[in-house]
Wavefront OBJ file of the C-alpha trace (Angstrom):
o trace
v 0.000 0.000 0.000
v 1.738 3.214 -1.132
v 2.019 6.061 1.322
v 0.519 9.503 0.666
v 4.007 10.896 0.046
v 4.693 8.230 -2.590
v 1.405 8.926 -4.348
v 1.825 12.701 -4.383
v 5.557 13.069 -5.000
v 6.764 9.821 -6.597
v 5.662 9.617 -10.224
v 7.675 6.424 -10.785
v 5.164 4.247 -8.942
v 1.894 3.084 -10.479
v -0.124 5.024 -7.890
v 1.979 8.136 -8.505
v 1.537 7.948 -12.282
v -2.215 7.457 -11.867
v -2.373 10.469 -9.552
v -0.379 12.603 -12.005
v -2.576 11.631 -14.958
v -5.721 12.312 -12.925
v -4.568 15.804 -11.927
v -3.526 16.558 -15.502
v -6.984 15.560 -16.733
v -8.645 17.779 -14.124
v -6.430 20.710 -15.151
v -7.347 20.306 -18.826
v -11.068 19.957 -18.019
v -10.901 23.055 -15.828
v -9.211 25.104 -18.562
v -11.698 23.944 -21.198
v -14.543 24.817 -18.846
v -13.064 28.266 -18.241
v -12.805 28.813 -22.005
v -16.406 27.747 -22.617
v -17.570 30.183 -19.909
v -16.453 33.070 -22.119
v -18.946 32.141 -24.849
v -21.883 34.552 -25.056
v -25.515 33.528 -24.640
v -24.869 30.339 -22.688
v -28.006 28.783 -21.281
v -28.545 28.790 -17.496
v -28.264 24.997 -17.504
v -24.867 25.137 -19.188
v -23.626 27.809 -16.803
v -24.774 25.724 -13.844
v -22.969 22.698 -15.264
v -19.765 24.705 -15.795
v -20.056 26.077 -12.290
v -20.286 22.528 -11.002
v -17.112 21.598 -12.881
v -15.363 24.610 -11.344
v -16.413 23.646 -7.815
v -15.316 20.022 -8.233
v -12.011 21.118 -9.793
v -11.271 23.531 -6.962
v -12.054 20.855 -4.372
v -9.627 18.456 -6.074
v -6.929 21.123 -6.395
v -7.419 22.112 -2.758
v -7.024 18.516 -1.576
v -3.943 18.167 -3.773
v -2.431 21.386 -2.398
v -3.058 20.389 1.226
v -1.639 16.912 0.562
v 1.531 18.381 -0.938
v 1.935 20.731 2.013
v 1.378 17.814 4.400
v 4.017 15.540 2.850
v 6.566 18.271 2.087
v 9.897 17.826 3.862
v 10.187 21.584 4.254
v 6.680 23.030 4.290
v 7.555 26.760 4.273
v 9.962 26.170 1.384
v 7.277 24.325 -0.604
v 4.613 26.970 0.076
v 6.939 29.713 -1.180
v 8.300 27.680 -4.101
v 7.252 28.250 -7.713
v 4.944 25.242 -7.879
v 3.646 25.874 -4.370
v 2.570 29.379 -5.350
v 1.080 28.091 -8.618
v -0.959 25.510 -6.714
v -2.223 28.212 -4.367
v -3.063 30.670 -7.140
v -4.970 27.931 -8.959
v -7.563 27.827 -6.166
v -7.342 31.362 -4.781
v -9.848 33.052 -7.150
v -12.607 30.648 -6.153
v -12.243 31.327 -2.436
v -11.880 35.069 -2.961
v -15.275 35.072 -4.687
v -17.163 33.081 -2.069
v -19.695 35.194 -0.239
v -18.509 38.374 -1.933
v -19.656 40.589 -4.751
v -17.389 39.079 -7.399
v -17.831 42.041 -9.737
v -15.190 43.951 -7.785
v -12.822 40.986 -7.973
v -13.053 40.148 -11.659
v -9.338 40.703 -12.061
v -8.693 37.675 -9.879
v -10.434 35.485 -12.477
v -7.247 35.825 -14.519
v -5.472 33.858 -11.817
v -7.378 30.797 -12.968
v -5.139 30.837 -16.015
v -2.184 29.811 -13.841
v -3.657 26.315 -13.795
v -2.027 25.753 -17.142
v 1.325 26.093 -15.361
v 0.333 23.237 -13.082
v 0.781 20.981 -16.105
v 4.479 21.830 -16.038
v 4.822 19.870 -12.796
v 3.999 16.664 -14.658
v 6.102 17.325 -17.769
v 9.705 16.092 -17.826
v 10.519 18.626 -20.556
v 9.070 21.470 -18.476
v 11.048 20.369 -15.431
v 14.174 20.262 -17.580
v 13.466 23.789 -18.817
v 13.024 24.964 -15.208
v 16.360 23.378 -14.295
v 17.973 25.042 -17.308
v 16.618 28.418 -16.205
v 18.180 27.918 -12.774
v 21.517 27.080 -14.414
v 21.501 30.187 -16.625
v 19.634 32.594 -14.336
v 22.673 34.761 -13.548
v 23.590 35.162 -17.217
v 19.965 35.851 -18.143
v 19.629 38.421 -15.345
v 22.802 40.182 -16.521
v 21.566 40.128 -20.121
v 18.176 41.511 -19.071
v 19.892 44.388 -17.260
v 22.038 45.100 -20.327
v 18.940 44.962 -22.543
v 17.164 47.551 -20.400
v 20.172 49.856 -20.744
v 20.210 49.399 -24.538
v 16.468 50.127 -24.727
v 16.951 53.337 -22.779
v 19.892 54.436 -24.919
v 17.909 53.640 -28.071
v 15.010 55.760 -26.828
v 17.336 58.664 -26.030
v 19.095 58.385 -29.394
v 15.949 58.281 -31.541
v 14.479 61.148 -29.514
v 17.389 63.411 -30.394
v 17.247 62.403 -34.072
v 13.488 62.537 -34.598
v 12.055 64.999 -32.084
v 12.748 68.088 -34.226
v 11.092 66.456 -37.281
v 8.287 64.581 -35.436
v 7.594 66.408 -32.168
v 4.272 64.645 -31.703
v 5.439 61.054 -32.297
v 8.731 61.469 -30.408
v 7.691 64.130 -27.930
v 9.854 62.786 -25.095
v 12.223 59.958 -24.192
v 9.278 58.202 -22.524
v 7.299 58.274 -25.772
v 10.372 57.046 -27.625
v 10.648 53.995 -25.366
v 7.771 52.338 -27.245
v 9.667 52.708 -30.522
v 12.821 51.347 -28.869
v 11.049 48.249 -27.545
v 9.238 47.441 -30.792
v 12.407 47.994 -32.844
v 14.840 46.085 -30.607
v 12.461 43.125 -30.482
v 12.301 43.353 -34.305
v 8.493 43.588 -34.130
v 8.307 46.946 -35.896
v 4.617 47.793 -35.647
v 5.108 50.776 -37.938
v 2.959 53.133 -35.852
v 5.953 55.419 -35.302
v 9.069 55.326 -37.446
v 12.009 57.613 -38.289
v 11.887 59.924 -41.268
v 15.243 61.714 -40.930
v 18.463 60.355 -42.418
v 20.127 60.255 -39.016
v 17.152 58.477 -37.506
v 17.124 55.853 -40.255
v 20.847 55.151 -39.888
v 20.450 54.947 -36.111
v 17.533 52.548 -36.591
v 19.736 50.263 -38.711
v 22.171 49.814 -35.838
v 19.341 49.334 -33.357
v 17.834 46.620 -35.564
v 21.231 44.885 -35.712
v 21.438 45.027 -31.929
v 17.880 43.702 -31.760
v 18.914 40.542 -33.581
v 21.442 39.908 -30.851
v 18.880 40.595 -28.139
v 16.683 37.882 -29.613
v 19.419 35.333 -30.323
v 21.660 35.562 -27.252
v 19.051 34.411 -24.682
v 18.095 31.577 -27.029
v 21.728 30.454 -27.077
v 22.018 30.694 -23.303
v 18.858 28.657 -22.768
v 19.903 26.065 -25.366
v 23.260 25.611 -23.642
v 21.585 25.353 -20.244
v 19.091 22.815 -21.581
v 21.974 20.667 -22.814
v 23.537 20.798 -19.353
v 20.203 19.955 -17.751
v 19.836 16.918 -20.016
v 23.358 15.804 -19.116
v 22.473 16.098 -15.421
v 19.465 13.821 -15.946
v 21.569 11.247 -17.794
l 1 2 3 4 5 6 7 8 9 10 11 12 13 14 15 16 17 18 19 20 21 22 23 24 25 26 27 28 29 30 31 32 33 34 35 36 37 38 39 40 41 42 43 44 45 46 47 48 49 50 51 52 53 54 55 56 57 58 59 60 61 62 63 64 65 66 67 68 69 70 71 72 73 74 75 76 77 78 79 80 81 82 83 84 85 86 87 88 89 90 91 92 93 94 95 96 97 98 99 100 101 102 103 104 105 106 107 108 109 110 111 112 113 114 115 116 117 118 119 120 121 122 123 124 125 126 127 128 129 130 131 132 133 134 135 136 137 138 139 140 141 142 143 144 145 146 147 148 149 150 151 152 153 154 155 156 157 158 159 160 161 162 163 164 165 166 167 168 169 170 171 172 173 174 175 176 177 178 179 180 181 182 183 184 185 186 187 188 189 190 191 192 193 194 195 196 197 198 199 200 201 202 203 204 205 206 207 208 209 210 211 212 213 214 215 216 217 218 219 220 221 222 223 224 225 226 227 228 229 230 231 232 233
């Protein structure tokens, strides 16, 4: 007879695999139900049925969360961990709405979307990606800081080039930040763009830098994923 800890935490046993598959199915059903709720003109019967699915799902997720807290070797560490917070946020909107006027708490309905992240707990690839992020987190943090500096410098540069010619589009460095973000990410929405020669030349260099901003994190993550796979082997 497997113990509760084996069922909840050990996915190598038959009971653990069954538990994992059951929770995954509940997560998918809950997300599908949430999506159907957004359809207009649903009948009262359908809404009642979807509400029933939500209640049952929350009960299951609550039992799962309490079970994981109960069997955790370090309970405070689990509660404050990534998956611990995800598990809590998956059930929090339901309890926030009980006995209250939910109209003022509609924003919390978005927290139900975190249930999709619960699936990551049961995916070996997702766990590997999480491990890779931990391996490369210092490099990624440094790169993010450098990216923020480049975005600011790009906004300042385009402001000085384009403000005299387009005072409305590039009225300040703050307004120019939107152009810097969309250009460095190579999205280029085209809502604001340079028209001066200096601004166009400056944009060329910013676009070149943007290619690096996109590719460097991908390389870091790919390298970290390879290390994470080696650690598993």
